[in-house]
Steps between C-alpha positions, in 0.01 A plus 500: 500500500777243504820657637717327241291635214513851647877483539546387140274782379695767689835386371361447150376860489838630618689291246273634225560860609860465615676554169316829458596606852863413428495686166389819674707471818811688382319798348268530801800493732712744301217751453338466846177387334230331706421146382158611379480258208598207722234593755239533226580149379487359853164671545366355175590155632327566835822462695403773746198300614677163483527469880142604572301193614293334229174556689568876487565499127880455493741236382552327834879482482679428825755725668785261423395478136501878476848514655617261230331714236672814630837322496441391142405851385821634656711284271359709213455840668577577863305827502185329379534226760564736790212731415269203443597357841392823671146453371502132588600554863195723552286229343666238722423695817138543389472126427651419840235720663217368284585142590458588869179696468671840523439789256654438161224346294377827348846603382565157349167504316576844356842386382354191334213688336715780359855358498602790725866577564574579865783731608666463840673766710558277802878469487588869532200575722598219738423561871445874509369573149515854363262777410219679676136411568238746614152399611212626295135405462467126437872455448844656473700735278841351421815672381809287442780404265536125459839405363603187313143414394605230255272464199305819567487602129276196441335495841129501570500506880754631752518297821653741747494655847553827684552615861220661701485658844188343644356685803422169670756251364795738471752473216375235260543391138199431282506267200270556204465465121488798265402473132781630282233691311381682815505879506829625643707193405793558267834341412832678537722320250827496692611136479855525366672210668819299486312178433146369451463809284185386320281444808339842477556548873411867491359712782122508528380836630179527701381859515185563704371152417176403670502157667160391635481356849361181350823452301721472811614138516728518804590735784822420686739676740769699320869404525425160653531154353136406450396133448382589149865507392531131588245427229633754251863392525396135499327528164707777339862404551487161324344665195741793492809288551385258230572787261861516610544123491402523132743788444781296656414196289510706183836651596647156566364369172654795315838448669500130410424574136772766489755258647434212262804406296723755673774305676776760508406658834602277790299711748167470318407151632553623856285805440226290346523256788451783748210624290334158502532472877344844546219415260425180688488694827265757347267236360491296820423806713234625258337157478502480879313834514234360267473189716459710816205679340348153447257614229352750748433232760733662755403651834656847517728562796825680576691171508397415144573856387846472653568184300371669186710816531814298579451311177435824315843628602667171411329499159590863429868458585525180295322657202742794494797265536366289212466793261830663594687169465329451164624844397852429622504169314378673184786747505509857374242463220231424761552844650397679182165680514232311310650159573266249665726439797554872565122551532452194717768615745331838534158339538626263768617782724140613549425190708674641806253788533182298551397454864668406706832644393793297635599711800138547601445125468805424712375735771151347480638146521755585768237656724283191466799283587527701823132447581420865427224645281632491142479878462568748779222756539767766468649356179278525196718310252350738248654466152645818360281672243611673184 
């Protein structure tokens, strides 16, 4: 499929759905309602299989095209874009593996055939994961609470992990999928957040869930930076941060519209100028992340990951500066609950909590600058859980 045609189709679908997303965004935000209707419409338009290769039944969209699609969705509804990006980064990793002859084909075919929605728990699980696995016949019994599982109310498959004390390998983490319909899987609806309120990032509870041995996709040492993260961060961060670039763009647009014709405040042009500089920084850093991913043609390594996480921090800081300057330029009315800019500011603050958080990134980058392993074996850099 011609890339240009695919790009036009993605953006065309979003533009057709966008007004509906925007019409629902305030009520979803104010009432902590998951963007269920938005996800249903995306599903009807086969957006969840859009990145699956054509030969496997999908739309064949590229990684960079999907980043642009996520950014565009965020200008209508940040929660929809962020949750959608979580599914797409799992798809991206599977495509990256499929293109190199690694496992991934079966998952991609299932997504394309059934327009499955995948739910990730990778961010809060990170290096050590959480939960308990006990060996049983032909598999494992898993008990765990997986926080911030964005989109879980609409999810079909949980892509997760849990720690296991292996008698031969020692302390390891196993990665595996679990159907959301599996016995023992439930949702604890506890997502009451400052921003991105409509992502449905509730806690998924696994209670005595059976995971067959054949479902284990990866076994890695616990609390160590495994090479798999070089692939995951390489595909995920450009998609996730595309959400926040869209949020920043919408905030700037709102501030410009608010300022039109108002010449009485001598400080406003300075504030808008600062906002524009921050927005440019955010967009340049986000676009550089997309370029580093090179439509999944990158070779994963710690050096590339370092460049990616540096740009993530730069993007996050610039996004927050953009939205807060937009608020300041808008004046007191922008601070009122229910106003567009008030929501966008709150949504923007979520960007700092995706891996790697700023201080963890600085430590990672600083250690590499010293010629040291990026993460000390004694320092997990484990994000704090709810």
